[in-house]
C-alpha positions as CSV (number, residue, x, y, z in Angstrom):
1,M,-9.4,19.9,-1.0
2,K,-8.2,16.3,-1.5
3,G,-9.1,13.3,0.6
4,I,-7.1,10.3,1.8
5,I,-8.5,7.1,3.3
6,L,-5.8,5.1,5.1
7,A,-7.0,1.5,4.8
8,G,-3.8,-0.4,5.6
9,G,-2.6,-2.4,8.6
10,K,-2.9,-6.0,9.4
11,G,-6.1,-5.9,11.4
12,S,-4.5,-8.3,13.9
13,R,-7.0,-7.5,16.6
14,L,-9.6,-9.1,14.3
15,Y,-7.8,-12.4,13.5
16,P,-8.7,-14.8,12.2
17,M,-11.3,-12.7,10.2
18,T,-8.6,-10.5,8.7
19,K,-5.9,-13.1,8.0
20,V,-6.8,-13.1,4.2
21,I,-8.8,-9.9,3.8
22,S,-8.5,-6.2,4.8
23,K,-10.6,-5.3,7.8
24,Q,-12.0,-2.3,5.8
25,L,-13.7,-4.8,3.5
26,L,-15.5,-6.6,6.3
27,P,-19.2,-5.9,6.4
28,I,-20.8,-3.4,8.8
29,Y,-24.4,-4.7,8.4
30,D,-25.1,-4.3,4.7
31,K,-22.0,-2.6,3.2
32,P,-18.2,-2.8,3.4
33,L,-16.6,-0.9,6.3
34,I,-14.8,1.4,3.9
35,Y,-18.1,2.8,2.6
36,Y,-18.4,4.7,5.9
37,P,-15.2,6.8,5.8
38,L,-15.7,7.3,2.1
39,S,-19.2,8.7,2.8
40,V,-17.6,11.2,5.2
41,L,-15.3,12.6,2.5
42,M,-18.2,12.8,0.1
43,L,-20.4,14.6,2.6
44,A,-17.5,17.1,2.9
45,G,-17.8,17.7,-0.9
46,I,-14.4,16.0,-1.6
47,R,-14.3,14.2,-4.9
48,D,-10.5,13.6,-5.4
49,I,-9.7,10.7,-3.1
50,L,-6.7,8.5,-2.6
51,I,-7.1,5.1,-1.0
52,I,-3.9,3.8,0.7
53,S,-3.7,0.1,1.5
54,T,-1.3,-2.9,1.5
55,P,0.2,-4.5,-1.6
56,E,-2.2,-7.5,-1.2
57,D,-5.4,-5.5,-0.6
58,T,-5.1,-2.6,-3.0
59,P,-6.2,-4.6,-6.0
60,L,-9.4,-5.5,-4.1
61,Y,-10.2,-1.8,-3.6
62,E,-9.5,-1.2,-7.2
63,R,-12.1,-3.9,-8.1
64,L,-14.6,-2.4,-5.7
65,F,-14.5,1.2,-6.7
66,K,-12.4,1.3,-10.0
67,N,-11.7,5.0,-10.7
68,G,-14.8,6.2,-8.9
69,N,-16.4,7.5,-12.0
70,S,-19.7,5.8,-11.4
71,L,-20.0,7.9,-8.2
72,G,-18.8,11.1,-9.8
73,L,-15.5,10.7,-8.0
74,N,-11.8,10.5,-9.0
75,I,-10.4,7.7,-6.9
76,S,-6.7,6.7,-7.1
77,Y,-4.7,4.2,-5.2
78,A,-1.3,3.9,-3.5
79,V,0.5,1.2,-1.5
80,Q,1.9,1.3,2.0
81,K,4.4,-1.5,2.0
82,E,4.7,-1.7,5.7
83,P,3.1,0.1,8.7
84,R,4.9,3.4,9.3
85,G,2.2,5.3,11.1
86,L,-0.8,7.3,10.2
87,A,1.1,10.4,9.1
88,D,3.0,8.3,6.5
89,A,-0.1,8.8,4.4
90,F,1.0,12.3,3.6
91,I,4.4,11.2,2.4
92,I,2.9,8.4,0.3
93,G,0.3,10.9,-1.0
94,E,2.5,13.9,-1.6
95,S,2.2,13.8,-5.4
96,F,-1.6,13.3,-5.0
97,I,-2.0,16.2,-2.6
98,E,0.1,18.6,-4.8
99,S,-0.7,22.2,-3.6
100,D,-4.1,21.4,-2.0
101,S,-5.3,21.1,1.5
102,V,-6.1,17.6,2.6
103,C,-8.5,15.6,4.8
104,L,-7.3,12.3,6.2
105,I,-9.7,9.7,7.6
106,L,-8.9,6.3,8.9
107,G,-10.6,3.4,7.0
108,D,-12.1,1.9,10.1
109,N,-13.9,5.0,11.5
110,L,-17.7,5.3,11.4
111,F,-19.3,8.7,12.0
112,Y,-23.0,9.4,11.9
113,G,-25.2,12.2,13.1
114,Q,-27.7,14.8,11.9
115,D,-25.1,17.6,12.0
116,L,-22.3,15.7,10.5
117,T,-22.3,17.7,7.2
118,K,-22.4,21.0,9.1
119,V,-19.5,19.9,11.3
120,L,-17.5,18.9,8.2
121,N,-18.2,22.2,6.5
122,T,-17.0,24.0,9.7
123,A,-13.7,22.2,9.5
124,K,-13.3,23.0,5.8
125,E,-13.8,26.7,6.4
126,V,-10.5,26.8,8.3
127,K,-8.1,27.8,5.5
128,E,-4.8,27.8,7.5
129,G,-3.6,25.3,10.1
130,A,-5.2,22.0,11.1
131,V,-8.5,20.9,12.5
132,I,-9.0,17.9,14.7
133,F,-12.2,16.7,16.5
134,G,-13.1,16.0,20.1
135,Y,-15.5,13.3,21.0
136,P,-16.6,12.6,24.6
137,V,-15.8,9.1,25.9
138,K,-15.9,7.3,29.2
139,N,-12.4,5.7,28.9
140,A,-10.3,8.6,27.7
141,S,-7.1,6.9,28.7
142,S,-7.6,4.4,25.8
143,F,-7.4,7.2,23.2
144,G,-5.5,10.2,22.1
145,V,-6.9,13.0,24.3
146,V,-7.3,16.7,23.5
147,E,-7.3,19.4,26.2
148,F,-8.8,22.8,25.4
149,D,-9.9,25.9,27.2
150,E,-13.3,27.6,27.4
151,S,-13.0,29.1,23.9
152,N,-12.1,25.6,22.5
153,K,-8.5,26.6,22.0
154,V,-6.3,23.5,22.1
155,I,-3.9,23.4,25.1
156,S,-2.4,19.9,24.7
157,I,-2.8,16.5,23.0
158,E,-1.6,13.3,24.7
159,E,-1.6,9.7,23.4
160,K,-3.4,7.3,25.8
161,P,-2.5,9.2,29.0
162,S,-2.8,7.5,32.3
163,N,-4.4,10.6,33.8
164,P,-6.4,12.3,30.9
165,K,-6.7,16.1,31.1
166,S,-10.2,15.9,29.5
167,N,-12.7,13.2,28.4
168,Y,-12.5,14.2,24.8
169,A,-10.9,11.6,22.5
170,V,-9.4,12.5,19.1
171,P,-11.2,10.4,16.4
172,G,-9.4,9.4,13.2
173,L,-10.5,12.4,11.1
174,Y,-8.1,15.3,10.4
175,F,-8.1,18.4,8.2
176,Y,-4.8,20.0,7.3
177,D,-3.5,22.8,5.1
178,N,-0.7,22.1,2.6
179,K,2.0,22.6,5.1
180,V,1.4,19.1,6.5
181,V,3.6,17.4,3.9
182,E,6.7,19.3,4.9
183,I,5.9,19.0,8.6
184,V,5.6,15.2,8.3
185,K,8.9,15.0,6.4
186,N,10.7,16.6,9.4
187,I,9.2,14.3,12.1
188,K,11.4,11.6,13.4
189,P,9.8,8.1,13.7
190,S,8.9,7.0,17.2
191,E,10.5,4.1,19.0
192,R,8.2,1.7,17.2
193,G,9.3,3.1,13.8
194,E,6.1,5.0,13.0
195,I,5.4,8.7,12.2
196,E,2.9,9.5,14.8
197,I,-0.1,11.7,13.9
198,T,0.0,13.2,17.4
199,C,3.4,14.6,16.6
200,V,2.0,16.3,13.5
201,N,-0.8,17.8,15.6
202,N,1.6,19.0,18.2
203,E,3.7,20.8,15.5
204,Y,0.5,22.7,14.5
205,L,-0.1,23.3,18.2
206,K,3.4,24.9,18.6
207,M,2.5,27.2,15.7
208,N,-0.8,28.1,17.4
209,M,-2.6,26.7,14.3
210,L,-4.4,23.7,15.7
211,N,-8.2,24.0,16.0
212,V,-10.7,21.6,17.6
213,V,-14.3,21.0,16.6
214,L,-16.3,19.2,19.3
215,L,-18.7,16.4,18.4
216,G,-21.5,16.4,20.9
217,R,-24.7,14.6,21.7
218,G,-26.4,13.1,18.7
219,M,-23.2,12.3,17.0
220,A,-21.9,8.8,16.8
221,W,-18.3,7.7,16.4
222,L,-17.9,4.0,16.5
223,D,-14.8,1.8,17.0
224,T,-14.7,-1.1,14.7
225,G,-11.3,-2.5,15.6
226,T,-12.5,-5.5,17.6
227,P,-15.1,-8.2,16.9
228,T,-17.4,-6.7,19.6
229,G,-16.9,-3.3,17.9
230,L,-17.8,-4.7,14.5
231,L,-21.0,-6.3,16.0
232,N,-22.0,-3.2,17.8
233,A,-21.5,-1.0,14.7
234,S,-23.6,-3.4,12.6
235,Q,-26.4,-3.5,15.1
236,Y,-26.4,0.3,15.3
237,V,-26.6,0.7,11.5
238,E,-29.4,-2.0,11.3
239,T,-31.4,-0.3,14.0
240,I,-31.2,3.2,12.5
241,Q,-32.0,2.0,9.0
242,S,-34.8,-0.3,10.0
243,R,-36.6,2.2,12.2
244,Q,-36.1,5.4,10.2
245,G,-36.0,4.0,6.7
246,F,-32.9,6.1,5.8
247,Y,-29.7,4.4,5.0
248,I,-26.4,5.3,6.7
249,S,-23.4,5.9,4.4
250,C,-25.2,5.0,1.1
251,I,-22.5,6.4,-1.1
252,E,-24.7,6.3,-4.2
253,E,-27.4,8.4,-2.5
254,I,-24.8,10.9,-1.3
255,A,-23.3,11.1,-4.8
256,W,-26.7,12.0,-6.2
257,R,-27.7,14.4,-3.4
258,R,-24.4,16.2,-3.7
259,G,-24.8,16.5,-7.5
260,F,-21.9,14.2,-8.4
261,I,-24.2,12.0,-10.5
262,T,-27.5,12.4,-12.2
263,E,-30.8,10.8,-11.2
264,E,-30.7,8.6,-14.2
265,Q,-27.2,7.3,-13.1
266,L,-28.6,6.7,-9.6
267,Y,-31.4,4.6,-11.1
268,T,-29.0,2.6,-13.2
269,I,-27.0,1.7,-10.1
270,G,-30.1,0.8,-8.2
271,K,-31.4,-1.4,-11.0
272,S,-28.1,-3.3,-11.0
273,L,-28.6,-4.1,-7.3
274,K,-32.4,-4.5,-7.3
275,M,-32.2,-8.1,-5.9
276,T,-31.0,-6.6,-2.6
277,E,-32.7,-4.3,0.0
278,Y,-29.8,-1.9,-0.6
279,G,-30.6,-1.6,-4.3
280,Q,-34.3,-1.3,-3.7
281,Y,-33.6,1.6,-1.3
282,I,-31.6,3.3,-4.1
283,L,-34.5,2.8,-6.5
284,S,-37.0,4.2,-4.0
285,L,-35.1,7.5,-4.2
286,T,-35.7,8.2,-7.8
287,D,-38.7,8.8,-10.1
288,F,-36.9,6.9,-12.8
289,K,-38.2,3.7,-11.1
290,K,-41.6,4.6,-12.7
291,R,-40.1,4.5,-16.2
292,V,-38.9,1.6,-18.3
293,I,-35.3,2.0,-19.2
294,K,-33.9,-0.6,-21.5
């Protein structure tokens, strides 16, 4: 399975913070926002990852991650010249996806919870069709909303309905089989000129191939699209890390625990960041800290 992070857009709701930098490079407490969606793909065991961004911001991501080799990943990059909707990612990434299935995650989505890896593995086990997620919210009319029956079979999806048929929002995380590329090619852009992800999901629904996995209590999905959202997300991460001692979305730790890199490689990364609490946390994970490596 391949993974795509869509990190484009102007981030206009965050102006003036995002006038000269991508919102996915803004900090959520102690790390760039894009670390959080990247960590989700890594927890799902996905190592081939495409980052899609604007012409101006793509070089910044290349500086940040390079080819991903230090994390045991294969990261490549593509440019979205202008906003054409979330589903445009599959057209841009067609040659990257090739004959594989694909997971798309939005670059400003933050997920955290004890069962997150289990939930991701459940989604990956679906070999045909598409998997979306449902997250309970108070203000469902502000989101795409999924309606489902007692057996969790999807009945409908609506985009920001005035009268929601459920209180389950659809977060920016989607799993698709390889048919998604051809499906997207045949979807007409909306009135605002974008290829809507809801239209893609509705096509799978018509084929009776749309599945929903519910994210329940103990799972966090945070919105970072506004200044208040950024602040709340940072406070959430700081609280968890300070009280529990475990770091959220530490991509180096995930790479090590998933077997993407060795313990010695983890130590080398931690040593290069030893002047920070983040680097000291990485060093605390490995016995190599007890050795002198010149």
